[in-house]
C-alpha positions as CSV (number, residue, x, y, z in Angstrom):
1,M,-38.3,86.4,-70.2
2,E,-36.2,88.5,-72.7
3,R,-34.0,89.7,-69.7
4,N,-33.1,86.8,-68.2
5,V,-32.4,85.2,-71.5
6,Q,-29.6,88.6,-71.4
7,I,-28.5,87.6,-68.4
8,R,-27.6,83.9,-69.5
9,Y,-26.2,85.1,-72.5
10,R,-23.9,87.1,-70.2
11,I,-22.4,84.6,-68.5
12,L,-22.3,82.5,-71.0
13,F,-19.5,85.0,-72.2
14,M,-17.9,85.2,-69.4
15,L,-16.9,81.7,-69.0
16,L,-15.4,81.3,-72.4
17,V,-13.2,84.3,-71.7
18,T,-12.0,83.0,-68.1
19,T,-11.5,79.2,-69.6
20,F,-9.4,81.2,-72.9
21,V,-7.4,83.2,-70.3
22,L,-6.7,79.8,-68.4
23,C,-6.1,77.6,-71.2
24,G,-5.5,79.7,-73.9
25,C,-2.0,82.0,-74.2
26,Q,-1.7,82.2,-70.8
27,K,1.8,79.2,-71.0
28,K,2.1,80.8,-68.0
29,V,-0.7,80.0,-65.6
30,S,-0.8,76.4,-64.8
31,L,-3.9,74.6,-62.1
32,Q,-2.6,74.4,-58.5
33,N,-4.5,71.5,-57.8
34,E,-5.0,69.5,-60.5
35,Y,-7.5,66.9,-60.7
36,K,-5.8,63.7,-60.2
37,L,-8.3,60.8,-59.3
38,E,-5.3,59.1,-57.7
39,N,-5.0,61.3,-55.5
40,R,-8.5,61.9,-54.5
41,L,-8.9,58.0,-53.7
42,V,-7.6,58.2,-50.2
43,Q,-10.2,60.7,-49.5
44,F,-12.9,58.0,-49.5
45,E,-12.8,55.6,-46.6
46,Q,-13.7,52.2,-48.5
47,I,-12.4,52.1,-51.7
48,G,-13.4,49.0,-53.7
49,S,-11.0,46.7,-55.7
50,D,-12.1,48.8,-59.3
51,G,-11.3,51.8,-58.2
52,F,-14.4,53.5,-56.6
53,S,-16.2,54.0,-53.8
54,R,-18.3,51.5,-52.2
55,P,-22.6,52.6,-52.1
56,F,-23.5,53.2,-48.4
57,A,-25.0,50.9,-46.8
58,D,-23.6,47.9,-49.5
59,D,-22.6,46.3,-46.1
60,I,-26.2,46.6,-44.1
61,S,-29.6,45.1,-44.5
62,V,-32.2,47.9,-44.0
63,A,-34.9,47.3,-43.1
64,T,-38.5,48.2,-44.3
65,G,-40.4,49.1,-41.3
66,N,-43.0,46.7,-42.4
67,D,-44.1,44.1,-40.3
68,D,-43.3,40.7,-40.7
69,L,-46.6,38.6,-39.8
70,G,-45.1,35.0,-40.1
71,A,-44.2,34.7,-36.4
72,N,-47.1,34.8,-32.7
73,L,-44.5,36.8,-31.0
74,K,-44.4,38.0,-27.5
75,A,-42.0,40.9,-27.5
76,E,-42.7,44.3,-28.4
77,A,-40.2,44.3,-31.6
78,A,-37.8,41.5,-32.7
79,A,-35.6,41.6,-36.0
80,V,-33.4,39.3,-37.8
81,F,-30.3,41.1,-39.7
82,E,-27.4,39.7,-42.0
83,I,-23.9,40.4,-40.9
84,G,-21.7,41.8,-43.6
85,G,-24.8,41.4,-46.7
86,Q,-28.2,42.6,-46.9
87,E,-31.0,40.3,-45.8
88,V,-34.1,41.0,-43.7
89,V,-34.4,37.8,-42.5
90,Y,-37.6,39.1,-39.9
91,E,-38.7,42.2,-38.6
92,Q,-41.0,43.5,-36.4
93,S,-41.6,47.4,-34.9
94,A,-37.7,47.6,-35.7
95,Y,-38.1,51.8,-35.9
96,K,-39.9,51.8,-32.3
97,R,-38.7,53.7,-30.2
98,M,-38.0,51.3,-27.1
99,N,-35.9,51.7,-23.2
100,P,-32.6,49.3,-24.9
101,A,-31.6,48.5,-20.8
102,S,-27.5,46.8,-20.7
103,T,-28.0,46.1,-24.6
104,T,-27.0,49.7,-24.6
105,K,-23.6,48.6,-23.2
106,I,-22.7,47.7,-26.8
107,M,-22.1,51.0,-28.0
108,T,-20.3,52.0,-24.5
109,A,-17.7,48.8,-25.4
110,I,-17.4,50.6,-29.0
111,V,-16.5,54.6,-28.0
112,A,-14.2,52.4,-25.3
113,L,-12.3,50.4,-28.2
114,K,-11.8,52.8,-30.9
115,Y,-10.5,55.8,-28.0
116,G,-9.5,54.0,-25.4
117,N,-6.1,51.3,-24.7
118,L,-6.4,48.2,-24.2
119,D,-3.8,48.2,-21.3
120,D,-4.7,51.0,-19.7
121,L,-4.6,50.8,-16.0
122,V,-7.8,52.3,-14.8
123,T,-8.3,53.7,-11.4
124,V,-12.4,53.4,-10.2
125,T,-14.6,56.5,-9.3
126,K,-16.6,56.5,-7.3
127,D,-19.1,57.1,-10.4
128,A,-19.0,53.9,-10.0
129,I,-21.1,53.5,-6.8
130,I,-25.0,52.6,-8.2
131,T,-27.7,52.1,-5.4
132,E,-30.6,51.2,-8.0
133,S,-31.9,48.1,-7.2
134,G,-31.6,45.6,-9.2
135,S,-28.3,46.5,-11.1
136,S,-26.8,44.2,-12.3
137,M,-22.3,44.6,-11.2
138,A,-19.1,43.9,-12.0
139,G,-18.0,44.7,-8.5
140,V,-15.3,47.0,-8.6
141,K,-15.0,50.0,-6.1
142,P,-14.0,52.8,-5.9
143,G,-9.9,52.7,-6.3
144,D,-9.7,49.5,-7.5
145,V,-7.4,49.5,-10.6
146,I,-7.4,47.5,-13.5
147,S,-7.1,47.4,-16.9
148,L,-9.1,48.5,-19.6
149,K,-9.2,45.5,-20.9
150,D,-11.0,43.8,-17.5
151,L,-12.8,46.3,-17.5
152,L,-15.0,45.6,-21.2
153,Y,-14.8,41.5,-20.2
154,G,-16.3,43.2,-16.8
155,L,-18.9,45.1,-18.8
156,M,-19.9,42.6,-21.4
157,I,-20.0,39.4,-19.6
158,P,-21.5,40.3,-16.1
159,S,-23.0,43.6,-17.8
160,G,-21.3,45.9,-14.5
161,N,-22.9,49.0,-14.6
162,D,-20.3,50.2,-12.6
163,A,-18.4,48.6,-14.8
164,A,-19.8,51.2,-16.9
165,N,-19.7,54.2,-15.1
166,A,-15.8,53.4,-14.6
167,I,-15.2,53.0,-18.8
168,A,-17.2,56.0,-18.9
169,V,-14.8,58.3,-16.5
170,H,-11.7,56.8,-17.9
171,V,-12.3,57.3,-21.6
172,G,-14.7,60.4,-21.6
173,G,-12.8,62.5,-18.9
174,S,-16.9,62.1,-17.4
175,I,-20.0,60.5,-17.7
176,D,-21.5,63.5,-19.7
177,G,-18.1,63.6,-21.9
178,F,-18.6,60.1,-22.6
179,V,-22.4,60.0,-23.4
180,A,-21.7,62.9,-25.9
181,M,-19.4,60.3,-27.7
182,M,-22.2,57.4,-28.0
183,N,-24.5,59.5,-28.9
184,Q,-22.3,61.0,-31.9
185,E,-21.0,57.4,-33.4
186,A,-24.5,56.6,-33.3
187,H,-25.1,59.2,-35.6
188,R,-21.9,58.2,-37.7
189,I,-23.6,55.1,-38.3
190,G,-27.2,55.7,-38.5
191,A,-28.2,55.4,-35.6
192,T,-30.2,58.3,-35.9
193,G,-33.6,56.4,-33.4
194,T,-30.9,56.0,-30.3
195,H,-30.3,59.1,-27.9
196,F,-28.1,58.1,-24.8
197,V,-27.8,59.5,-21.6
198,N,-26.1,57.2,-19.9
199,A,-23.2,54.3,-20.2
200,N,-25.3,51.8,-18.4
201,G,-28.6,51.5,-20.1
202,L,-30.8,51.9,-16.4
203,T,-33.8,53.8,-17.3
204,D,-34.3,57.4,-18.5
205,P,-36.9,58.5,-20.6
206,E,-35.0,60.2,-22.4
207,H,-33.1,57.4,-23.0
208,Y,-33.7,55.2,-25.5
209,T,-32.8,52.6,-28.9
210,T,-35.2,50.8,-31.7
211,A,-34.0,47.5,-32.7
212,Y,-33.0,48.6,-35.7
213,D,-30.6,50.4,-34.5
214,L,-29.3,48.2,-32.0
215,Y,-28.6,45.6,-35.2
216,L,-26.4,49.0,-36.6
217,M,-24.6,49.1,-33.3
218,F,-23.6,44.9,-33.3
219,H,-22.5,45.4,-36.6
220,E,-20.3,48.2,-35.6
221,A,-19.0,47.0,-32.9
222,L,-18.1,43.2,-34.4
223,K,-15.4,45.3,-36.5
224,Y,-13.4,44.6,-33.2
225,D,-11.5,41.7,-32.7
226,M,-11.9,42.3,-29.2
227,F,-15.3,43.1,-29.1
228,R,-16.1,39.1,-31.0
229,T,-13.4,37.8,-28.1
230,I,-15.2,39.2,-25.2
231,I,-18.6,38.3,-26.3
232,G,-17.5,34.8,-27.2
233,A,-16.2,34.1,-23.8
234,H,-18.8,31.7,-21.4
235,A,-16.4,33.0,-18.7
236,Y,-13.8,35.3,-17.7
237,N,-11.3,35.7,-14.4
238,A,-10.0,39.2,-13.9
239,N,-7.1,40.3,-11.5
240,Y,-7.3,43.1,-10.5
241,V,-5.7,45.5,-7.0
242,D,-7.8,47.1,-4.7
243,S,-6.6,50.9,-3.2
244,N,-4.3,49.6,-0.8
245,G,-2.8,47.5,-3.5
246,N,-4.9,44.0,-2.6
247,P,-4.8,41.7,-4.8
248,L,-8.6,41.1,-6.0
249,N,-9.6,38.4,-8.6
250,A,-12.9,38.0,-10.1
251,T,-14.8,35.3,-12.3
252,W,-18.4,37.0,-14.4
253,G,-19.5,34.0,-15.9
254,V,-22.2,34.7,-19.1
255,G,-25.7,34.5,-18.8
256,N,-26.3,34.2,-22.6
257,Y,-28.6,30.7,-22.4
258,Y,-27.9,29.9,-25.5
259,M,-24.0,29.6,-24.5
260,N,-24.1,28.4,-21.4
261,G,-26.7,25.4,-22.2
262,M,-29.8,26.6,-20.5
263,R,-31.6,26.1,-24.0
264,E,-30.8,24.7,-26.9
265,T,-29.9,26.3,-30.1
266,P,-31.6,25.7,-33.5
267,E,-29.7,22.6,-36.3
268,G,-27.8,24.9,-38.4
269,L,-26.7,27.4,-35.8
270,T,-24.7,28.5,-33.5
271,V,-24.4,31.7,-31.2
272,F,-21.5,33.5,-31.0
273,G,-22.4,35.9,-28.7
274,G,-24.2,38.9,-27.2
275,K,-25.9,41.1,-24.5
276,T,-28.7,40.7,-23.0
277,G,-30.1,43.9,-21.0
278,T,-33.2,43.6,-18.5
279,T,-35.0,46.5,-16.4
280,Q,-38.9,46.9,-15.6
281,A,-39.4,49.8,-18.2
282,A,-37.2,47.6,-20.7
283,G,-38.7,44.2,-20.2
284,Y,-35.9,41.3,-21.0
285,C,-33.9,42.3,-24.0
286,L,-31.4,40.4,-26.1
287,I,-29.1,41.1,-29.1
288,M,-26.7,38.4,-30.0
289,G,-24.9,37.0,-33.4
290,S,-25.3,33.7,-35.0
291,R,-23.5,31.8,-37.9
292,T,-24.5,29.0,-40.1
293,E,-22.7,26.4,-41.0
294,D,-21.3,27.8,-44.5
295,G,-20.3,30.9,-41.8
296,R,-22.7,33.5,-43.1
297,E,-24.1,35.6,-39.7
298,F,-26.8,37.2,-38.4
299,A,-27.9,39.7,-35.6
300,S,-31.1,38.7,-34.1
301,V,-33.1,41.1,-31.6
302,I,-35.6,40.6,-29.0
303,M,-36.5,43.2,-27.1
304,K,-39.2,44.5,-24.7
305,S,-40.1,40.0,-23.9
306,A,-42.4,39.6,-20.6
307,N,-40.1,37.1,-19.0
308,R,-36.4,35.1,-19.5
309,N,-38.5,32.5,-20.6
310,T,-40.7,34.5,-23.5
311,L,-37.4,35.7,-24.7
312,Y,-35.5,32.8,-25.8
313,D,-39.3,30.8,-27.4
314,D,-39.2,34.4,-29.4
315,M,-35.1,34.9,-30.8
316,S,-35.7,31.3,-31.4
317,E,-38.9,31.5,-33.1
318,I,-37.4,34.2,-35.3
319,I,-34.2,32.9,-35.8
320,S,-35.1,29.6,-37.0
321,K,-36.6,31.4,-40.1
322,I,-32.5,32.1,-41.0
323,D,-32.2,30.0,-44.5
324,K,-29.2,27.4,-43.0
């Protein structure tokens, strides 16, 4: 104990001597990196109007991990979170790792929008050939030349697995390179229950996410105006050329039942876009954005519903809980 006290006194003495040398009689000594708040503010990613860094997750809802038993859903996981705020409307198994199917393509779009150029002309490679039965396709073929912007519409509206691979090769240099970027972005936004092995969502045991992470991805994607435009489209017409320069045309229609009129949206809400996903392993999935009459926005997630009807039954049930 006595020895520890002596060591502390020696350290204190050395600090006093150092302070005297720097700030006392040594007028020629100056601090090269003098601390000034105004020089450090630029290092913060987000600064509030009061000059202080915004707290982490001040515009993100945080799931409690406690299931809401106020709804009788058939889906395995579900959630409703505020966009741009912190309200948790509903959650059920929000942190359970599950197969995301084509809801994966939200992250594909994020990476493409962040690192790609919408005006780029993309030459589709053989990676766009997908032989899995029932795979959703945009219809692009190897050799076709199409803009990245049109590929993003082909990714999100008809849920083209071929478009996803074409985007991945163009933006990431290869599918593996692009997937690494997807995982990096997932980590950056705090989607810690997520791991990707492909850009389209085809089934793989190492390819998974959670209802909460899907919300985080959707929240991030909505920061891009082009993403909002794409998911808000009810239909899109793409014009491109084949390998010989012959003109091609494709028209894609939205599959979200609330947007195509096959389901009535609960009163007081407007659905402004989203992404469906369906595989045998994932069941029927949907993440979408709804807006109240006073302009508040919410993200709602359904994962692994048994069929399309129960998917929309469950979705209507949980978004009806939004205080309109």
